[in-house]
C-alpha distance (Angstrom), angle and dihedral (degrees) to the residues before:
residue distance angle dihedral
M1 . . .
T2 3.75 . .
F3 3.78 127.8 .
E4 3.72 125.9 -146.7
E5 3.76 109.2 -107.4
T6 3.80 113.2 -110.6
P7 3.77 109.0 -120.4
K8 3.79 115.2 -114.9
I9 3.74 119.7 -110.2
K10 3.77 107.3 -111.5
H11 3.80 96.9 -168.8
R12 3.74 122.0 20.7
I13 3.80 118.0 -143.4
K14 3.79 87.6 -120.5
S15 3.81 90.1 57.9
K16 3.77 90.8 46.1
I17 3.79 92.1 51.1
L18 3.79 91.0 45.7
S19 3.79 92.8 47.9
A20 3.76 91.9 45.7
L21 3.79 93.5 47.8
L22 3.80 93.7 46.3
G23 3.80 94.1 43.4
L24 3.76 93.2 45.8
S25 3.80 92.6 43.7
L26 3.79 92.4 48.6
L27 3.79 92.9 47.8
T28 3.79 91.0 43.8
M29 3.78 92.0 49.5
I30 3.79 92.9 50.1
L31 3.78 94.1 47.1
F32 3.79 91.9 40.7
S33 3.79 91.9 50.6
I34 3.80 93.0 50.0
L35 3.80 93.6 44.6
S36 3.80 92.0 44.2
L37 3.79 93.6 51.9
V38 3.79 90.8 48.5
N39 3.81 91.7 45.5
I40 3.80 92.0 46.7
Y41 3.79 89.2 55.2
N42 3.82 92.2 45.7
L43 3.82 91.4 43.3
G44 3.78 91.0 52.9
K45 3.79 91.2 49.6
Y46 3.80 90.9 45.7
S47 3.80 91.4 48.3
I48 3.79 91.1 52.9
D49 3.81 92.5 47.6
S50 3.81 92.4 43.7
S51 3.79 92.2 48.0
S52 3.79 91.0 52.9
K53 3.80 92.9 44.6
L54 3.79 92.2 45.0
G55 3.79 90.2 52.1
D56 3.81 91.3 51.6
E57 3.81 92.1 46.8
A58 3.80 91.6 46.1
I59 3.78 90.5 53.1
H60 3.82 92.7 46.9
D61 3.81 93.5 45.5
S62 3.79 90.7 46.0
F63 3.80 91.1 53.6
E64 3.81 91.0 48.5
A65 3.80 92.9 45.9
M66 3.79 91.8 46.4
N67 3.80 90.7 49.5
D68 3.83 92.8 50.3
Q69 3.78 92.7 43.5
T70 3.80 91.5 47.9
R71 3.80 91.7 51.1
R72 3.81 92.2 50.1
Y73 3.80 91.5 45.6
L74 3.81 93.9 47.9
S75 3.81 91.8 45.1
Q76 3.79 90.6 54.7
L77 3.81 91.7 40.3
V78 3.81 95.0 54.1
Q79 3.81 91.1 44.9
D80 3.81 91.0 51.4
Q81 3.82 91.5 45.4
S82 3.81 90.1 47.9
D83 3.80 90.3 52.8
I84 3.82 91.2 47.9
S85 3.81 92.4 47.9
S86 3.80 91.1 46.1
H87 3.79 89.3 51.7
H88 3.82 93.1 52.0
L89 3.80 94.1 45.3
Y90 3.79 92.7 45.1
K91 3.80 89.0 50.7
V92 3.82 90.0 55.4
E93 3.82 90.7 47.1
N94 3.79 91.9 49.7
E95 3.81 91.1 48.9
V96 3.81 90.4 52.0
H97 3.82 89.9 50.5
I98 3.82 89.4 52.1
M99 3.81 92.5 48.6
T100 3.83 94.7 47.7
A101 3.80 89.5 49.3
Y102 3.79 88.9 51.4
A103 3.83 90.4 49.4
E104 3.81 91.2 50.9
E105 3.82 89.4 49.8
L106 3.82 90.0 52.9
L107 3.81 91.4 50.2
S108 3.81 92.1 47.2
N109 3.83 91.8 50.0
P110 3.84 105.4 30.7
N111 3.81 94.9 167.6
Q112 3.79 96.3 65.0
G113 3.80 124.5 98.9
K114 3.77 133.3 41.0
P115 3.84 122.4 -77.7
C116 3.79 111.9 -90.7
S117 3.80 137.1 -172.8
I118 3.79 120.5 -100.4
Y119 3.79 126.1 -148.1
S120 3.77 129.5 -163.0
D121 3.79 122.2 -144.0
K122 3.82 86.5 -101.0
H123 3.82 94.9 52.2
E124 3.83 110.6 70.5
P125 3.85 113.2 -148.7
P126 3.82 125.6 -140.4
D127 3.83 90.9 -111.2
K128 3.81 116.9 27.1
S129 3.80 93.5 -171.0
V130 3.82 96.7 68.2
V131 3.82 104.0 41.9
C132 3.79 139.6 57.8
A133 3.78 126.9 -126.6
Y134 3.79 117.5 -132.8
K135 3.78 127.4 -152.2
L136 3.78 129.6 -175.4
S137 3.76 124.4 -136.5
P138 3.81 117.6 -124.1
G139 3.82 111.4 -71.8
V140 3.83 95.9 18.2
S141 3.83 117.2 121.7
L142 3.80 121.3 -145.1
S143 3.81 93.1 -132.4
S144 3.80 92.0 60.0
V145 3.78 95.1 53.3
K146 3.81 103.8 25.3
K147 3.80 92.9 103.4
E148 3.82 90.7 50.5
I149 3.82 91.3 48.9
K150 3.81 92.3 51.5
L151 3.79 91.2 48.3
L152 3.82 95.8 48.4
N153 3.81 90.7 42.8
H154 3.82 85.5 76.4
M155 3.83 85.6 73.4
T156 3.82 86.2 86.4
E157 3.80 85.6 77.7
I158 3.81 87.9 71.4
F159 3.83 99.3 25.5
V160 3.82 92.5 64.3
P161 3.85 99.1 54.7
I162 3.81 93.4 39.7
T163 3.81 94.8 52.6
E164 3.81 90.5 44.2
N165 3.80 89.9 52.3
D166 3.83 96.9 44.8
G167 3.80 115.0 49.7
N168 3.81 90.8 -175.3
I169 3.82 92.9 72.6
D170 3.81 114.3 94.3
S171 3.80 99.8 179.4
I172 3.82 143.5 -19.6
Y173 3.80 126.5 -136.6
I174 3.79 136.7 -172.7
G175 3.79 119.1 -161.7
T176 3.80 114.2 -171.1
V177 3.76 132.4 -156.1
S178 3.81 88.5 -115.6
G179 3.83 91.9 60.8
V180 3.81 101.2 -99.7
I181 3.77 123.1 135.7
L182 3.80 122.3 -163.3
S183 3.82 116.9 -166.3
Y184 3.79 127.5 -165.7
P185 2.94 127.7 -129.5
W186 3.83 96.2 31.5
M187 3.78 111.1 -96.4
T188 3.78 141.6 155.8
G189 3.76 133.8 -151.6
F190 3.82 102.9 95.5
D191 3.79 117.9 141.7
D192 3.83 115.0 -114.9
S193 3.80 89.8 -119.6
Y194 3.81 93.1 55.6
D195 3.81 113.3 127.7
P196 3.86 117.0 173.8
R197 3.80 91.5 -155.2
K198 3.81 89.6 67.5
R199 3.81 95.2 50.2
D200 3.83 119.1 107.6
W201 3.80 93.2 -125.6
Y202 3.82 90.8 55.8
K203 3.80 95.6 46.7
A204 3.83 94.5 43.8
A205 3.82 93.2 50.8
V206 3.83 91.6 49.0
K207 3.82 91.7 46.5
H208 3.80 94.8 51.2
N209 3.82 92.9 37.3
S210 3.81 88.5 -142.7
G211 3.80 142.9 70.0
I212 3.82 114.8 -59.9
W213 3.81 137.3 179.8
T214 3.81 114.1 -132.7
D215 3.77 132.5 -142.9
P216 3.82 115.7 -103.1
Y217 3.81 113.6 -73.4
I218 3.82 140.2 163.8
H219 3.80 117.7 -87.8
A220 3.83 109.6 -118.5
A221 3.82 93.6 -138.3
T222 3.82 108.9 25.9
K223 3.84 94.3 31.6
E224 3.82 88.3 -139.1
L225 3.80 123.7 141.1
I226 3.83 108.0 -105.3
V227 3.79 145.4 160.5
T228 3.80 121.6 -138.6
Y229 3.78 139.6 -151.8
A230 3.82 109.3 -152.7
K231 3.81 133.3 -178.8
P232 3.84 132.4 177.2
F233 3.81 122.8 -123.2
Y234 3.81 131.5 -161.5
D235 3.81 140.1 -144.8
G236 3.79 126.2 -116.8
L237 3.83 91.5 -82.3
G238 3.81 93.8 53.6
N239 3.81 94.6 -105.2
L240 3.80 120.4 139.3
A241 3.80 108.0 -94.0
G242 3.79 100.6 174.7
V243 3.79 147.3 -68.3
L244 3.81 127.9 -81.0
E245 3.79 118.4 -155.2
V246 3.81 136.9 -179.1
D247 3.82 121.2 -150.1
V248 3.80 124.9 -143.5
T249 3.80 116.3 -172.2
M250 3.78 121.8 -129.0
N251 3.81 90.4 -117.6
V252 3.83 90.9 56.2
M253 3.81 91.1 46.2
N254 3.81 89.4 52.3
E255 3.80 101.0 40.7
K256 3.82 105.6 29.3
I257 3.81 106.2 26.5
V258 3.83 115.2 28.5
S259 3.84 103.1 19.6
T260 3.81 106.2 42.0
Q261 3.83 93.0 111.8
V262 3.81 99.9 32.9
G263 3.81 103.1 84.7
Q264 3.80 127.9 -164.4
K265 3.82 101.7 -53.5
G266 3.78 99.6 65.4
Y267 3.77 142.9 17.2
A268 3.81 140.3 -132.2
L269 3.80 125.7 -112.1
L270 3.82 124.3 -164.2
I271 3.83 121.3 -166.2
D272 3.79 133.8 179.1
K273 3.82 128.5 -128.1
N274 3.83 90.8 -83.8
G275 3.81 96.0 53.1
K276 3.81 95.5 -103.2
V277 3.79 117.9 142.8
I278 3.80 113.2 -110.0
V279 3.82 100.4 171.3
R280 3.78 134.0 12.6
P281 3.82 132.3 141.6
D282 3.83 97.9 -105.2
L283 3.83 97.6 52.6
E284 3.81 111.2 119.4
A285 3.79 136.3 162.9
N286 3.84 91.7 -116.6
D287 3.84 110.2 166.5
T288 3.80 97.4 -26.8
R289 3.81 112.1 128.0
W290 3.79 122.7 -134.4
D291 3.80 91.4 -112.2
E292 3.83 93.6 49.8
T293 3.80 127.3 85.5
Y294 3.79 112.1 -103.7
K295 3.80 108.4 -134.7
T296 3.79 123.1 -152.0
E297 3.78 129.1 -173.9
N298 3.81 119.7 -84.0
L299 3.81 104.1 -141.9
L300 3.82 91.9 -161.8
E301 3.80 86.5 70.6
S302 3.81 93.5 54.4
D303 3.82 119.4 122.7
N304 3.80 88.5 -135.6
L305 3.82 105.3 100.0
Q306 3.82 92.8 -164.9
L307 3.80 91.2 53.1
R308 3.81 92.9 47.0
S309 3.81 90.9 51.5
I310 3.82 91.0 52.2
I311 3.81 92.3 47.1
K312 3.83 90.7 52.1
Q313 3.80 89.6 54.0
M314 3.82 90.1 49.2
I315 3.81 91.3 50.2
N316 3.82 88.8 51.9
G317 3.81 89.0 56.9
E318 3.81 94.9 -111.2
T319 3.82 126.5 152.7
G320 3.79 122.3 -141.3
V321 3.81 151.7 112.7
S322 3.83 122.4 -107.6
K323 3.78 139.4 168.4
C324 3.77 119.6 -120.7
T325 3.79 134.1 179.0
L326 3.79 108.9 -134.4
D327 3.82 129.6 177.9
D328 3.80 95.2 -81.3
G329 3.82 99.9 39.8
D330 3.80 144.9 -67.7
K331 3.80 117.3 -29.5
Y332 3.79 140.3 -172.5
M333 3.81 111.0 -131.3
A334 3.83 116.2 -163.9
Y335 3.79 115.1 -175.1
A336 3.81 139.9 -179.1
P337 3.83 135.2 164.3
I338 3.80 121.0 -103.6
R339 3.77 110.6 -124.9
N340 3.81 120.4 -119.1
T341 3.84 91.4 19.9
S342 3.80 137.6 74.7
W343 3.81 89.8 -124.2
S344 3.79 128.6 107.0
L345 3.81 126.9 -152.5
C346 3.81 124.9 -140.0
I347 3.81 127.0 -172.7
V348 3.82 113.2 -155.9
M349 3.82 117.8 -156.7
P350 3.85 124.6 -179.3
L351 3.79 110.1 -117.8
E352 3.81 91.3 -148.5
D353 3.82 93.5 56.9
I354 3.80 92.4 48.5
M355 3.80 93.9 47.7
K356 3.83 95.9 39.3
P357 3.85 95.4 96.6
L358 3.81 89.4 48.7
I359 3.81 92.4 51.2
Q360 3.80 90.3 51.7
T361 3.79 89.3 49.0
Q362 3.81 89.0 51.1
K363 3.81 91.0 56.4
K364 3.80 90.7 48.4
I365 3.82 91.3 50.5
I366 3.82 92.0 51.0
T367 3.82 91.8 49.0
Q368 3.79 92.4 45.9
T369 3.81 90.9 48.5
R370 3.81 91.7 55.6
Q371 3.78 91.8 48.3
S372 3.81 89.8 49.1
E373 3.82 91.1 52.7
E374 3.81 91.7 53.5
Y375 3.80 92.7 45.0
I376 3.83 93.5 48.6
A377 3.81 91.9 50.0
M378 3.81 91.3 51.7
K379 3.80 93.7 45.9
R380 3.81 92.2 46.6
T381 3.80 91.4 63.4
G382 3.81 93.1 44.3
I383 3.80 92.5 49.0
A384 3.81 91.5 51.2
Y385 3.84 92.2 57.0
T386 3.77 92.5 42.5
F387 3.78 91.6 49.7
I388 3.81 92.4 53.6
I389 3.79 90.8 53.9
I390 3.80 92.2 46.9
A391 3.82 90.7 49.5
I392 3.82 91.2 55.0
V393 3.81 92.4 48.3
L394 3.79 91.3 47.6
L395 3.79 91.3 51.3
I396 3.80 90.6 55.8
L397 3.79 91.7 47.3
V398 3.80 91.8 48.5
T399 3.80 90.6 53.0
L400 3.79 92.5 52.1
S401 3.79 92.2 44.1
A402 3.79 92.0 49.6
L403 3.82 90.6 56.4
S404 3.80 91.2 52.2
I405 3.77 98.5 41.1
S406 3.81 95.3 47.5
N407 3.82 89.9 61.6
K408 3.80 94.5 54.1
I409 3.74 111.2 32.7
T410 3.77 105.1 50.5
S411 3.77 104.0 87.6
P412 3.82 99.0 28.3
I413 3.78 89.8 50.4
L414 3.76 91.6 52.0
A415 3.78 90.6 48.9
L416 3.78 91.1 48.3
N417 3.76 90.3 47.9
E418 3.78 91.4 51.6
G419 3.81 91.5 47.6
A420 3.79 91.4 48.9
N421 3.80 90.4 52.2
V422 3.80 92.1 50.2
V423 3.79 93.2 48.6
G424 3.79 90.3 43.5
E425 3.79 88.4 58.7
G426 3.82 88.8 58.8
N427 3.81 102.7 -96.3
L428 3.82 100.2 133.3
D429 3.83 91.9 168.9
F430 3.84 92.2 69.4
Q431 3.86 115.3 113.6
L432 3.82 128.5 -165.0
N433 3.82 120.6 -135.1
I434 3.82 107.4 -159.3
R435 3.84 122.8 152.5
T436 3.78 108.8 -177.0
G437 3.81 98.0 128.8
D438 3.82 93.3 -131.0
E439 3.81 140.7 80.0
I440 3.80 90.4 -62.6
E441 3.80 89.5 63.0
Q442 3.83 89.8 45.4
L443 3.79 88.6 49.3
A444 3.78 90.2 51.3
N445 3.83 91.1 50.3
T446 3.80 89.5 47.8
F447 3.79 88.9 49.1
N448 3.81 90.2 53.0
K449 3.82 91.6 48.3
M450 3.79 89.7 46.7
T451 3.79 92.0 57.6
Q452 3.81 91.2 51.4
D453 3.84 92.8 45.4
L454 3.79 89.3 47.5
K455 3.80 90.8 55.7
I456 3.83 90.7 51.2
Y457 3.82 92.7 43.7
I458 3.80 93.2 51.1
S459 3.80 90.3 51.4
D460 3.83 93.0 47.7
L461 3.80 91.7 43.9
K462 3.77 92.0 56.0
Q463 3.83 90.9 52.2
T464 3.86 93.9 44.0
T465 3.78 92.6 47.4
A466 3.79 91.9 51.5
E467 3.84 91.3 49.1
K468 3.82 92.7 47.3
E469 3.79 91.9 49.6
R470 3.82 89.7 51.0
I471 3.85 92.7 50.8
E472 3.81 92.6 46.3
S473 3.79 89.7 49.4
D474 3.82 91.0 50.6
L475 3.83 92.0 49.2
R476 3.80 91.7 47.4
I477 3.79 90.8 51.2
A478 3.83 90.7 46.1
T479 3.81 90.4 52.1
E480 3.80 91.3 49.8
I481 3.81 91.2 48.2
Q482 3.80 92.6 49.1
T483 3.81 92.4 47.1
S484 3.80 91.7 48.2
M485 3.82 90.5 55.4
L486 3.81 92.6 59.0
P487 3.83 121.7 73.7
T488 3.80 104.9 -105.7
I489 3.79 103.8 159.3
F490 3.80 114.3 95.3
P491 2.91 137.3 -132.3
A492 3.80 81.8 42.0
F493 3.82 95.5 -164.1
P494 3.82 107.9 24.5
D495 3.81 92.9 177.6
R496 3.82 94.0 53.4
T497 3.81 109.6 78.6
E498 3.80 95.9 167.2
F499 3.80 92.0 90.7
D500 3.79 143.1 13.2
I501 3.83 122.7 -137.6
F502 3.79 133.2 179.6
A503 3.83 134.0 168.1
S504 3.79 140.3 176.7
M505 3.82 137.8 -172.9
E506 3.82 126.9 -163.4
P507 3.84 113.6 -175.3
A508 3.81 120.0 -144.8
K509 3.84 89.6 -138.4
E510 3.81 133.8 25.1
V511 3.80 88.2 -73.5
G512 3.77 127.4 18.9
G513 3.79 144.2 -160.8
D514 3.82 100.3 -127.4
F515 3.79 120.3 98.9
Y516 3.78 142.9 170.1
D517 3.79 135.6 -172.7
F518 3.81 140.6 175.8
F519 3.79 130.3 -173.0
F520 3.79 142.0 149.4
V521 3.81 116.1 -98.6
S522 3.80 89.6 -175.6
E523 3.79 136.5 -0.4
N524 3.80 93.8 -80.1
H525 3.81 103.7 20.9
L526 3.81 118.0 88.6
C527 3.79 118.7 -168.7
F528 3.81 119.3 -159.8
V529 3.82 129.2 -178.0
I530 3.80 137.0 -173.9
G531 3.81 125.0 -177.1
D532 3.79 146.5 168.3
V533 3.82 122.8 -148.6
S534 3.80 120.2 -151.3
G535 3.79 114.1 -104.9
K536 3.81 130.0 12.1
G537 3.77 140.8 -106.0
V538 3.81 128.6 37.2
P539 3.87 97.9 -23.9
A540 3.83 90.8 53.3
A541 3.81 90.6 46.1
L542 3.81 92.3 52.3
F543 3.81 92.2 48.5
M544 3.83 88.5 46.4
V545 3.82 91.6 54.5
I546 3.81 91.6 50.8
T547 3.82 93.8 46.3
K548 3.82 94.3 45.3
T549 3.81 92.1 48.8
L550 3.80 93.0 49.2
L551 3.82 91.6 47.5
K552 3.79 93.0 52.0
T553 3.79 91.8 45.7
E554 3.81 93.7 51.5
A555 3.82 94.8 40.3
S556 3.83 91.0 51.5
R557 3.80 88.0 65.2
G558 3.84 87.8 70.2
I559 3.84 95.3 -122.2
P560 3.85 121.2 145.6
P561 3.83 116.3 -81.6
E562 3.82 95.3 -111.0
Y563 3.83 90.3 56.7
V564 3.80 90.3 48.4
L565 3.82 89.6 57.1
F566 3.82 91.4 43.3
N567 3.84 93.4 53.8
V568 3.82 95.1 42.5
N569 3.81 91.4 49.3
N570 3.80 92.4 52.1
T571 3.82 89.4 49.2
L572 3.84 93.4 50.9
V573 3.81 100.3 43.6
P574 3.87 100.6 67.0
E575 3.83 93.0 50.4
N576 3.84 97.6 38.8
E577 3.81 100.9 101.1
T578 3.82 91.8 150.5
C579 3.85 90.5 59.8
M580 3.80 92.6 -128.7
F581 3.79 117.8 158.0
A582 3.80 140.7 -173.3
T583 3.79 135.9 -145.7
V584 3.82 112.9 -139.3
F585 3.80 137.9 -177.5
I586 3.83 115.0 -167.6
G587 3.79 129.1 -177.1
L588 3.81 134.7 -174.1
L589 3.83 113.1 -157.0
D590 3.79 126.7 -166.5
I591 3.80 98.9 -149.4
K592 3.81 92.5 -162.9
T593 3.82 98.1 53.8
G594 3.82 99.9 23.2
E595 3.81 91.0 -126.9
L596 3.82 111.3 150.6
Q597 3.81 123.9 -164.3
Y598 3.79 115.3 -169.6
A599 3.80 142.5 172.7
N600 3.78 132.0 -166.0
A601 3.81 132.2 -148.1
G602 3.81 103.6 -169.2
H603 3.82 94.5 -56.1
N604 3.81 129.6 140.2
P605 3.83 111.7 -86.1
P606 3.83 113.3 -104.5
I607 3.80 122.1 -120.5
I608 3.82 118.6 -117.8
S609 3.79 119.2 -160.1
R610 3.78 116.5 -168.4
K611 3.78 125.9 -149.8
T612 3.81 87.0 -115.0
G613 3.81 89.4 66.5
E614 3.80 98.4 -104.0
T615 3.82 109.0 137.9
A616 3.81 120.7 -177.9
Y617 3.78 143.9 141.0
L618 3.80 113.0 -87.8
D619 3.81 111.4 -103.7
V620 3.79 97.0 -126.6
E621 3.78 129.9 152.1
H622 3.80 108.6 -104.8
G623 3.82 96.8 -134.7
F624 3.82 127.5 -174.1
V625 3.82 127.6 -69.0
L626 3.81 126.1 -97.5
G627 3.80 121.8 -102.8
T628 3.82 103.5 29.0
F629 3.80 113.5 81.9
P630 3.82 128.5 21.0
D631 3.81 122.2 -120.1
S632 3.82 92.1 18.0
K633 3.81 117.3 168.4
F634 3.78 119.5 -133.3
G635 3.79 131.1 -151.3
S636 3.80 115.0 -105.3
G637 3.77 140.2 175.3
S638 3.78 145.3 152.6
L639 3.78 140.6 -131.7
T640 3.79 139.4 168.8
L641 3.78 122.8 -109.8
S642 3.80 119.3 -149.9
E643 3.77 132.1 -158.2
D644 3.85 112.1 -57.4
D645 3.82 92.1 8.4
L646 3.80 112.0 145.1
L647 3.82 130.6 -147.6
F648 3.83 118.3 -165.3
L649 3.84 120.1 -167.2
Y650 3.81 124.0 -174.4
T651 3.81 144.5 159.4
D652 3.79 126.4 -117.3
G653 3.80 90.1 -97.5
V654 3.84 85.8 80.8
T655 3.81 102.5 50.4
E656 3.82 93.5 32.6
A657 3.81 96.4 50.4
I658 3.83 106.1 135.3
D659 3.80 127.1 -142.6
E660 3.79 127.6 -150.8
E661 3.84 90.4 -82.4
Q662 3.83 92.6 53.3
K663 3.81 92.5 -109.0
L664 3.83 120.4 146.1
F665 3.80 123.7 -120.0
S666 3.87 85.6 -131.2
E667 3.81 135.7 -157.6
P668 3.86 96.0 -96.7
R669 3.82 90.3 55.6
L670 3.83 90.8 51.1
R671 3.81 91.7 49.3
D672 3.83 91.9 48.8
I673 3.82 91.0 51.9
L674 3.81 92.3 50.5
E675 3.81 90.2 50.8
K676 3.81 88.5 59.1
V677 3.84 98.7 44.9
R678 3.84 102.7 32.4
D679 3.82 91.1 112.2
H680 3.83 92.2 59.3
S681 3.79 124.9 91.9
T682 3.81 118.2 -85.3
Q683 3.81 91.5 -106.5
E684 3.82 91.9 49.3
I685 3.82 91.1 48.1
I686 3.81 92.2 55.8
G687 3.81 89.5 44.3
E688 3.82 91.8 52.4
V689 3.81 92.3 48.0
R690 3.82 90.7 49.5
K691 3.80 89.9 48.5
E692 3.82 90.6 52.6
I693 3.83 90.8 48.8
N694 3.82 90.8 51.4
F695 3.80 90.8 48.3
F696 3.83 90.2 49.0
V697 3.84 99.4 47.7
K698 3.83 94.4 37.2
L699 3.85 105.8 175.6
A700 3.82 96.7 -8.3
P701 3.85 112.5 121.7
Q702 3.80 121.2 -109.0
Y703 3.81 108.5 -105.9
D704 3.80 100.3 179.0
D705 3.80 139.8 31.4
I706 3.82 114.0 -89.7
T707 3.81 114.4 -144.6
M708 3.83 128.3 168.1
L709 3.82 134.9 175.2
T710 3.81 125.1 -172.5
L711 3.82 126.2 -167.8
K712 3.82 125.0 -175.8
L713 3.81 129.5 176.6
N714 3.79 112.7 -130.4
K715 3.80 101.9 178.1
K716 3.79 121.5 58.1
P717 3.84 106.2 -111.2
E718 3.78 116.8 -113.1
């Protein structure tokens, strides 16, 4: 019996794998070496070009960023300095008002007070800090005014504590109609011809019949450069008795009032409504006599067009930051008005000093860029030679590795390939049986475990996906239900033109705890409500629905707001096992008379903005929250709204919005915004407030629901 001869194997799979690996490796190495050398050269060139370009862009971006940052800093700086200066000046004004009232009280009741010693400016007292000095104008006899001097000398009782409390005050003077001048603290140095009735501060205060700030002038006794706040006072019959004035030296104005935030690089400039300089660092008395008019520069008459444009904006009461080229270089000029005065403050900062660190950085970047170019060129050549050597070594290692790997991976790889194909076709019950004692066997075992884990994962994934879809569907439905319960169609009452109302609510999660509502309880009585439930999510939303429904039900009965809160609270407490609560503000407005009744259950006070421009938080008793204690009493009140008066209600998600630095949006910021936009429509007002909140928080997440309601009367109440 003969057997067919088995044909010889011409090319073993091992030889094929070895040939393929070596051929592929050799070809790959050659191509890789060529491409790498070319890419190394191109990479070096690109790195040099990119480094130079990056340096230029960094310098440009740095200049732009520095410019923007400087403008924001200076804008805030001048606003802060304006507020500080306004505070100091207002304090002086208020002190003068107190002292003139005290003087009028003395004149109305001349018999009060104990007898006290009087001292002329020629008669030095034992203690200058507790007495006034009197001086008589030319032609005035002591006997005719001695009684008046003794009476007004009691003003030291208020001069002493006021000057001790306010370090900005240099001296206090009283000039009377009869020609007497009292100075505190006691001092000498007045000219014999001095008559207070002829001084500009005296005549200006009498002319305006109110308190006025003067232009800079020379002090008659100390010969210092000062500014003065003066106010007339009257006797018991309403006749002019004299003028009281407080002096503030130019040094104090510069160092303690207008320059406290400026620092060493710049200086502060104060001008009046006509463009005249009131305060600046280089103002001195020089050779000006006390009885001569001290003249300061009027910046509106400057030849510098940029400066004149800035001064015009300051005179108009504007706030801003501008660049200006002055005699000694480019400057930043930040300006803002000072409240309660006709003055405007400007902070001048040298552009060169601000940009000096950036210019030095620019030089360093240019130097570093050149050094980088030289270093990259040197390293590029070294890397090319090193790479050639590494490529040769790798080729040898690949050859040796190919010989070893080809002996071990042939059959296991085929088995793994077959198993992968079977599993890829969907047969997850397939198991590999490989016993090589190395990583291939471990890979096969891992492959087997993977198929079993995949079966379990697919089963769990189906169940998890179904559950997730159900929860998402429930939340979506809950959001739609909550939204549908709030009035969202505006205008809400198209046929009622007597008022305008708008509201919005943005939950922090899919569903929230804030709510609002408004509805008519009679033809002319509009009820509106805003509230905030403790907590977030579905529990807060459910409690919100219950609370809102109860509030509307009780309010529809037409009872006063405080009784609405009382009844709803007593309804919630017995069933509130979760101890949730809600803050609520409710109002009942008679749109014909403008009369508003309101009650508060622990909610933020609304803001009322009158047509006259007065904007403030409503002075309302805070009250307790709903849902905690039975028979609780709630704060209530009433007021009358006039035509174009505005009422703004909100939840704490507005004022407690947090930015990236954990700072609060705050109640003063909200009030300031409403002062600017009160003339807009109710929808635009809420839009502007939301825009400001977004600008404030930037990328910080929303932690609380944000709800706002705005009501404005359009028709003048009958």
